C-alpha positions in Angstrom: 32.7 24.9 17.3 32.3 22.8 14.1 31.8 19.8 16.3 29.1 21.5 18.3 27.3 22.6 15.2 27.4 19.1 13.8 25.9 17.7 17.0 23.1 20.3 16.9 22.3 19.5 13.3 22.2 15.8 13.9 20.0 16.3 17.0 17.6 18.5 14.9 17.5 15.9 12.2 16.7 13.1 14.6 14.0 15.2 16.2 12.4 15.9 12.8 12.5 12.2 11.9 10.8 11.4 15.2 8.2 14.1 14.6 7.3 12.6 11.2 7.0 9.2 12.7 4.8 10.5 15.6 2.5 12.4 13.1 2.0 9.3 11.0 1.3 7.3 14.1 -1.3 9.8 15.2 -3.0 9.8 11.8 -3.2 6.1 11.6 -4.5 5.8 15.1 -7.2 8.4 14.4 -8.3 6.9 11.1 -8.6 3.4 12.7 -11.1 4.5 15.2 -14.1 3.9 13.0 -15.2 3.6 9.3 -15.1 7.0 7.6 -15.7 8.7 4.3 -14.7 11.9 2.5 -15.3 13.6 -0.8 -12.0 14.0 -2.8 -11.9 17.0 -5.2 -9.3 18.7 -7.2 -7.4 18.3 -10.5 -5.7 15.3 -12.0 -3.5 14.7 -15.1 -4.8 11.8 -17.2 -2.5 9.4 -19.2 -3.2 11.4 -22.4 -1.7 14.5 -20.7 -4.9 16.5 -20.2 -5.7 18.1 -16.9 -9.2 17.4 -15.7 -11.4 18.2 -12.7 -11.6 15.3 -10.3 -14.3 14.3 -7.8 -14.8 11.0 -6.1 -16.1 9.6 -2.9 -13.7 7.7 -0.7 -15.1 5.2 1.9 -12.9 3.3 4.2 -13.3 0.4 6.7 -10.1 0.4 8.8 -8.6 -2.2 11.0 -8.8 -6.0 10.3 -11.1 -5.5 7.3 -9.0 -2.7 5.7 -11.3 -2.1 2.8 -11.7 1.0 0.7 -14.0 2.1 -2.1 -13.5 5.0 -4.5 -16.6 6.1 -6.6 -15.8 8.5 -9.5 -18.0 11.4 -10.6 -15.2 13.3 -12.4 -13.4 13.4 -14.7 -15.9 12.4 -17.4 -13.7 9.5 -18.6 -14.0 7.9 -15.2 -17.6 8.8 -14.4 -19.5 5.8 -13.1 -16.3 3.8 -12.4 -15.5 2.5 -9.0 -12.6 0.8 -7.3 -12.6 -1.6 -4.3 -9.3 -2.1 -2.5 -8.8 -5.0 -0.1 -5.6 -6.3 1.5 -5.3 -9.0 -1.3 -6.8 -7.5 -4.5 -8.1 -4.5 -6.3 -11.4 -4.4 -8.2 -11.7 -1.9 -11.1 -15.3 -1.5 -12.3 -15.5 0.1 -15.8 -19.0 1.6 -16.3 -18.9 1.9 -20.1 -18.0 -1.7 -20.7 -19.7 -3.1 -17.5 -16.6 -5.0 -16.7 -15.0 -5.7 -13.3 -11.2 -6.2 -13.6 -9.7 -8.0 -10.5 -6.0 -7.9 -10.0 -3.6 -8.7 -7.1 -3.2 -5.8 -4.7 0.6 -5.7 -5.2 0.3 -5.1 -9.0 -3.0 -3.2 -9.4 -3.6 0.4 -10.3 -6.7 2.5 -10.8 -7.8 2.1 -14.4 -7.7 5.5 -16.2 -5.0 7.1 -14.0 -1.3 7.2 -14.7 -0.3 7.1 -11.0 -1.2 4.8 -8.1 -3.8 5.9 -5.6 -4.7 2.5 -4.4 -3.1 3.3 -1.0 -5.2 6.4 -0.4 -7.4 4.7 2.2 -4.5 3.1 4.1 -2.4 5.9 5.4 0.1 3.5 7.1 0.8 1.6 4.0 1.0 4.8 1.9 3.6 6.3 4.2 5.6 3.1 4.5 6.2 3.3 0.7 7.6 6.8 1.0 10.6 8.4 2.6 9.1 11.2 4.6 10.3 14.7 5.7 8.5 17.3 7.7 8.5 20.7 5.9 6.8 22.7 8.6 3.2 24.0 9.3 0.6 25.8 7.2 -2.6 27.6 8.0 -5.7 26.2 6.2 -9.4 26.9 6.5 -9.8 23.8 8.6 -6.9 24.8 11.0 -3.2 24.5 11.3 -1.8 21.6 9.3 1.6 19.8 9.1 3.3 19.7 5.7 4.9 16.4 5.0 6.9 15.6 1.8 7.2 12.0 0.7 9.4 10.5 -2.0 8.6 7.0 -3.3 11.0 4.2 -2.3 10.3 2.6 -5.8 9.0 3.8 -9.1 5.8 1.7 -9.1 3.7 4.5 -7.7 4.0 6.6 -10.8 5.0 9.9 -9.2 8.3 11.5 -7.9 7.0 13.3 -4.8 3.9 13.6 -2.7 3.1 16.5 -0.4 0.5 15.8 2.3 -1.3 18.3 4.5 -2.3 16.7 7.9 -4.7 18.5 10.2 -3.1 19.0 13.6 -6.3 19.3 15.7 -7.8 16.1 14.3 -4.9 14.2 12.7 -6.0 13.2 9.2 -5.0 14.1 5.6 -6.5 17.4 4.3 -4.8 17.5 0.9 -2.4 15.6 -1.3 -0.3 16.9 -4.2 1.6 14.6 -6.5 4.4 15.8 -8.8 6.6 14.1 -11.4 10.4 14.3 -11.7 10.1 17.7 -13.5 8.0 19.1 -10.5 4.9 19.1 -12.7 1.7 18.6 -10.8 0.0 15.2 -11.6 -2.7 15.6 -9.0 -3.9 18.2 -6.5 -6.6 16.8 -4.3 -8.4 17.9 -1.2 -10.3 15.6 1.2 -13.5 17.4 2.1 -16.6 16.5 4.2 -14.7 14.0 6.3 -17.1 12.1 8.6 -17.4 8.9 10.6 -20.1 6.7 9.2 -21.5 3.2 9.4 -20.1 1.0 6.6 -20.2 -2.7 5.9 -17.9 -4.8 3.7 -21.0 -5.9 1.8 -21.8 -2.3 0.9 -18.3 -1.5 -0.2 -18.1 -4.6 -2.4 -21.5 -4.0 -4.0 -21.3 -4.3 -7.8 -23.7 -4.9 -10.8 -24.8 -8.5 -10.8 -24.4 -8.7 -14.6 -20.9 -7.2 -14.8 -18.3 -9.3 -16.8 -15.6 -10.4 -14.4 -12.0 -10.5 -15.7 -9.1 -11.7 -13.6 -5.6 -10.5 -14.3 -2.5 -11.9 -12.6 
């Protein structure tokens, strides 16, 4: 009897792992179909410990270009800032100082946040840096969504866990919640107004011509 229960448990665990892998494959395939953008809204904890409303536009060119741009409206400390993320480097534009800080992709973070969201536009890379587990399903205003829990494979991401809601009918992220090792919420973000759109690398890389450029290794 114990042997039978063990086999059943192992089989269920394998099926769950395969389900998570299939979900991430579906999401990546869906997001790679064409350039897209979304409005990301919610709450974030800033490095000073304060919790602030967050709102930014996320624009993504998938595939060979793999380019993303985040433009911040909230919180006030980040208003006017933008971030451009390519496969090799990350640009952080700071509105108040009119500076563009360029760093290698492997080491860069978004200035003003205590956790790393530079993989937000690349679902495959994001999930590859996490150990994933399927928690089940959840009803949302957009439809039924899968709940996926991810724990980082290294500490460089700045959070201890990430819960992702993925829409079943149109596989794409609906919401992301980040928590620290004490289960405190660091960010609770929803991806709204998702749409396919025409984007060019030139548009996503647009920056003030008079910005001071600083390179950091």
